[in-house]
N, C-alpha and C positions, 0 to 999 in steps of 0.2 A: 634263126634262133637255135640255141643249144639246149638239149634236154639231158638232165641227169636224174637218176631215179634210184629208189631203194632207201631204206631207213638210214643205214650207216653212211651211204654215199652222200645223201643230202645233208645229214646232220654234220658230218665232217667238213663238207664244203662250207657250211655256214660258219663253223668254228674257225676254219682256216682263213676266212675273209679274203680269199684270193679271187673271187668272182663277184660280178654284179648280178644280183637276183632281180628278175622282172616280177615274177610271182611264183608261189609254190602251191601246187594242187594236191589236195588230200582226199582220200576216199570218204564219202559221206558216212558210210556205216562204221568207220573205225573211231573208237573213242578211248583208246588205251593210253597209258602213261607215256609211252615213247612218242606217240604222235602229239600229245599235249606238250611235251618238251620242245618239239620242233615248232609248234605254234608259238610258244613263249619266246623262242629265239628269233623267230620271224618278227614278232611284235617289237622286240628290243631294237631290231635293225630297221624297222619300218617297211618290211617286205610284205606285200599283200598276200593273203591266203585265200584260196578258192576251194570250196568243197564240191567235188565232182563225182559223177558216177564212175564205177570201175571201168566201164566200156570206154569212157572218154580218156581215162588214164592209160588204158591199154593202147589206145590210138596214139597218144602223145609219146609214150615210151617206145612204141613199136613192138611191144611184147607184154606179157602178163606178169613179169618178174619184178614189178615195181614196188611191191609190198604196200601199196596204197599211198605212195608218195612220188610225185614227179615235180621237178623244179625247172623253170625256164630261166636260163642264165646266160651270161656272156661266155665266150669260148675260154678254154683252159689257157692260162698265160704261161708260156714256156720261158725257161731261164736261158741264159747264155752259159757257155762252158765255163767262163770265168766265175759265174755265180755258183756253179756246182763245186768247183775247186775250192772256192772261198768258204763254202758252207761246212767246212771241216768240223766234225762234232767231237772227235776225241784226239788222242795223241797222234794217231796215224790216219791218213786219208783212206777212205774206202768208197770207191766209185764203181757203179755198175755200167758197163757199156754193152748195149744190145746191137748186134750186127745183123739187123734185118728181121727181127721177130715180127711175124705177120698176123698171128692169131690174137685178137683182142683179149680173149680169155687168158692166154698165156701172159700177155703183157700185164694185165691186171693182177694176176697171181704173183708175178715177179715184183711188181711195185709194192704189193702188200708185204711180201717177204723182205724186200729191200728196206722198207720203213721199219719193220719189226727188228731187223738185224742192225739198225742204227747206221745205215749207209748215208753218205753225204748227199748223194743224188744219183740220178740215172741219165744216161745219154742215149738218145735214139736218133736214127737217121730220118731226114725229111721225106725221103721217097722209098717206095717199095717196102714199107713197114707199117705196122699198126700205130695209130696216133691215139691220144687220150680222148676217147669218145665216152658216151654214156655207158656203154657196155664195159669199158675198161674201168671207169670210175666205180661202177657197181661191183665188178669182180674184185677190185682192190679194196673193197669195204671202205672207200673214202681215203685210203692211203695216198692215192694220186694227188689229193688236194694239199697234202703237207710236204711232199717231197719236191725238191728242185728237180725239174726234168728239162734237160737241154735238147733241142733239136738241132742237128748239125747236117751240113751238106755232104760230108765225106768222113766216114768212120776211120779209114786208114790215116787220113790227115789228122784227125782228132787224136788218134793213138800217138802219133808223133808229137803233137802238142803236149799231151800229158807227160810223155817221156822228157820233153824239154823242161817241164816243171818238176823234174825229179820224182815223178810218180812211176813206180814199176808197173808194168802191164802184164797181167797173167791171163792167158787165153785158155779157155776150157775146150779141149779138143780130144776126141777119142783116139787120135794118133799120138797124143802126148805120152812120152816115155816115163814121165814122173807122175806119181799118183798125187791127187789133189791134197792129201793130208801129209805129204812128205815135205811140202814147201813151208818155210817160215813166213807167215804173213804179218809179222811185227815190223812193218815197213809201210810207207805210203804206197798204196797200190790201187789199181783198177782191175776189175774182173770182167773179161770179155766173154760174152755168150753169143753163140751163133744162131742162125735161123733154123726153124723146124725142118728137119730132114736134110738140111744142107750143111749145117755147122758154120764155123767161122770161115769167111772168105779167105782164099789163099793169100792175097795181098796183106790182109789184116793179120793173118796168122804169122806171116814172115816178120812182121814188125813187133810181135809180142816178145817180151823179155823172157817169159817162161811159158811153156805149154804143159798143162796138167790134164790128167784124165781121171775119171771115176771108174774103178774096177767094176766090170760087169760079170757076175758069176752065173747068170742064167743063160737063156737061149737068145735073148734080144741083145742088140749091140749098143744101145744107148737109152738114156732116160729122157722123158719129156723135159723141155728146156726149163720150165718153171720149177720142176722138181729138182733138176740139177742145180739151179740157182740156189735153192734152199740148202742143199747139201753143202755146197762150197761156202756160201756166206756164213753159215753157222759153224763151219770149221774155222773160219776167220775169227768169229766171235769167241769160240772156245779157246783158241790159242791166245788171243789178246787178253781175255779174262784171266787165264792161267798166268800169263806174264805179269799182269798187274797185281795179282794176289801176293801178299807178303809171304816170304819163305817160312815154312814151318820149322820150328826148332826140333 
């Protein structure tokens, strides 16, 4: 069985209709409006609701960060790369490719930002990387339930496939000679982010069309990968909004 927990995570999973729910457990002592809304959504879908002690919810979630809500569900349904490419939301494609992000909290934070920035979807590797677990769903505030997320066997090969589809591939790498805000993102593109402490693998880096870096003005040499994702994705958003705005007279 799969467990997802947290008010936003469970609520968004219900809205997204992407999982089968076995039942939802709620803390006996909570009677607030947010929980009442979850109860109403469960009733609409015919999902059983159980009222449990917090200690039992702690056991199911594996921690005490559940906010009084734990759901027993089917596993996250991953998309194919084709689905991510075809989920194009705007004039230009914007895909996030994660080259081995291992920390589930980082993955969750990136998924939340990716959804907020209007990306088409996210690509993660099948092995040696975080998958969409309960921790990820909670950290993403449920964004993981709305985004197409593709699991692929080989990131380097996936980069090649994206390029064959006329999608420009931009790698974020501290060795990049071009700053992230100097590149024009008004094009179909994929942003590649590397693993914590390792960065983008050499083979993947060599296949990127562009390598960009974020200027570091302090003593440390790099940002946390989830923070870096936010910096670059919102530069893409900024440029595209400015391009779409009518010229002022």
